[in-house]
N, C-alpha and C positions, 0 to 999 in steps of 0.2 A: 383216351381209351386205348389200353394196350391190346393189340390184336396179333400178337406173335403166335407161333406154333405152340402146341400144348406143352412140349418139353423144351425148357430153356436151359442151356448150358452156359455158365459164366466162367470165363478164363481171364487171367490177367497176372502180370508179374507181381512179385511181392511189393507192396506199397502202392499198387495201382488203385486200390479202393474197390476191388472186385467184390469182396464180401459185403461191403457197405452197399454197393449197388444191388447185389443179390437180395439182401435183407429188405431194402427199400422196395424192390420189385415185388417181393412176396407180400409185403404190407399193402401196397397199392392194389394188388389182385384181391387180397382178402377183404379189403374195405369196399371193393366193387361187388362183393357178393360171391366171389369164386371160391371153389374148394381147392385149397392149396397145400402142396407138400414141398418142403425145402430140405434137400439132402446135402449135408456137409461132407463132400468127398475129399476135402483137404486133409490128407493124412500125413503131410510133410511139415507144414508150417504150424507150430503150436500156438501162434498168436492171432488174435482178432478173427476167430472162427465163428461162423454163423450159429453154431450150436451153443455158444456162450449166451445167446439171447433167447434161449429156449422158452423160458417162462413168459417173457413178453410176447413172443410169437404164438405160443399156445393160447394165451389169453385172447388173441385175435382169431383163434380157430385154425391156425396154421399147424400142420403136422410136421414136426421137426425130426429128422433122421440123422443120427451121427454115428458115434462109435458103437460097435457091437458089444463093447464092455460097458454095459449100462451102470451108471452111478459107481464106477470104480473109485476106490478111495485113494486119492493121491497118485493115481496111475493114469497115464494117457497113452494108450496103445494104438498103433496104426492099423485099426480094424474097422471095417464098414459093416453096418447092420444089414442082415439079409432082408429086412423089412423094406428096403428101398425098392425091391421088385414089385411090391403091391401097387404103389402109385404109378410106376412105369407101365404096368399092365392094365390098371384101372383107368379108363379114359375119362372118367368123371373128374379126375384130378388135373389141375394145372401144376406141372412139376418144374422146380428150379433146382439145378445141380450146381453147387458151388465147388469148383474143381481146383486142385492144387495149382500153384502159380508157375510151374515149369514142366518140362517134359517128364520129369520123374513123378511129379504129382499127377500128371495126366494119365499115368498108367492105370490108376484106379478107375478111370472112365472107360478105358479100352475094354474092360471085361463086360461092359454093358452095350457094346457096339451093335449087337444084334437087335437091340430095342430102338436103335437110332436109325430108322429108315429115312431115306431121302425125302425131303419135304414134309417130314413129321416132327422135325425139331429145329430149333435155332441155336447157334453157338455164337455168343457175343464175346469179342475180344475187347477187354477194358484196357484202354491206354492212358497212361499218365506221362505226359511229356517231361515232367520234372524228375522222373526216375532214370538213373544213369543207363540201365540196360535197355530202355525203350525210348530214350530221348531223341534218337535219330531214326530215320526211316529204315535203314538196313537192320538195326537192332530190333526194331518192332516187327519187321517182316520175319526175321530169323526166329523170334519168339513164337510168332503165330504158326510158322511152318513146322517147327519142331513139335509143338503141341498137337497140331493136326495129324502128323505122322504117328505119334505115339497113341493118341486117343482114337485114331481111325474114324475121325469125324471132321467135317469142314466148317470153318468159320463162315457165318452167314451175315454178320453185321459187326460194325465197329462202334464202340462206345467211347467217346471223348470224355474222360473223367479226370482231366488234368486239374490238380488241386495242390494247395498248400494248407490242407486241413481248414481250420477256421479262419486262416489268414488269406484264403483264396480270393482273388480279385478277377474282374472281367478280363484283364490282360492275360492272366494265366490260362483262362478257358480259350481265349482266342489263339494263344500260342499252341495249345493242344489241338485246336481245330485245324491249324495248318499241317501239323503232323498227321492227324487223322485223314485229312484230305489227300495228302501225298501217299499214304499207305493204301487208302481206298482206290486211288487211281492206278497204283502199281498192281494191286491184287484183284481189281474189279470187284471189290466188296463194298457195299454201301455203308455210309455212316448212319447208323440206326438211331442213336441217342446222344444228346449232349447232357451229361449228368453233372450237376453242380448244386451247391447249396441254394436253398430257396431264395435267399436274399440276393444272391448273385444272378440267378436265372432271370429275375425281374429286370435286370439291367442289360441283358444281352440283346443283340440284334434279333429281330423276329424272322429274318430271312436266311438264317443259317441252315446248312444242310444237316438233316437229322431232326429228330423230335426233342424238344426241350424236356428234360427229365429232372425236375426239382427233387432234391433229396434232403433228408434229415440225417444227422450224425447219431445213429443208434449204437455203433460199435465203439465209440470213444466217449467216455464220461465227460462231463462238462469241464473237469479239471485237467483233462489230458490234452 
């Protein structure tokens, strides 16, 4: 059972799998009977955005918020719909904010800082130890700190999402756990989740720090 704060902010470098985690989180909440809104605040990276799965998510009852240019033809503009304010203000919603993967992308979150009161939100840093920019402790910490400064919000939990897509093995997750633990110790931020494919999660040790979070690959088609 997921018992985090009502507003969940998901950050992570490009290739970390932050959007996959965000979409899976939204699906789990919706299937548990929650009223869910998923806002795509990634206005920098044009690939693998949560809004691309809008139809699937809507069929599960999830409110999807993306560009303010609704149904634009062949155009993708860096604009966020004002409708994001409704679920932020309406406490009946569980809100997930999928934020751009670097400090530039995090600027979109900064404008909503007044709605992010202490102990009213969680911000999860999704780490993939196989990505060059966050494969080492210093790089991961720099990434977290620059986003915190820009977004004017603090990371409250680390998500080990170390993967090689469908080729992910137990060894990959365990390598990522070492990185997550080192970052956790340095920043005094807990490891909140170990996110990995369902088939891999079944083979992991049950005493790992953090909650096992089995995921499905919604963002990549079977041929990708």
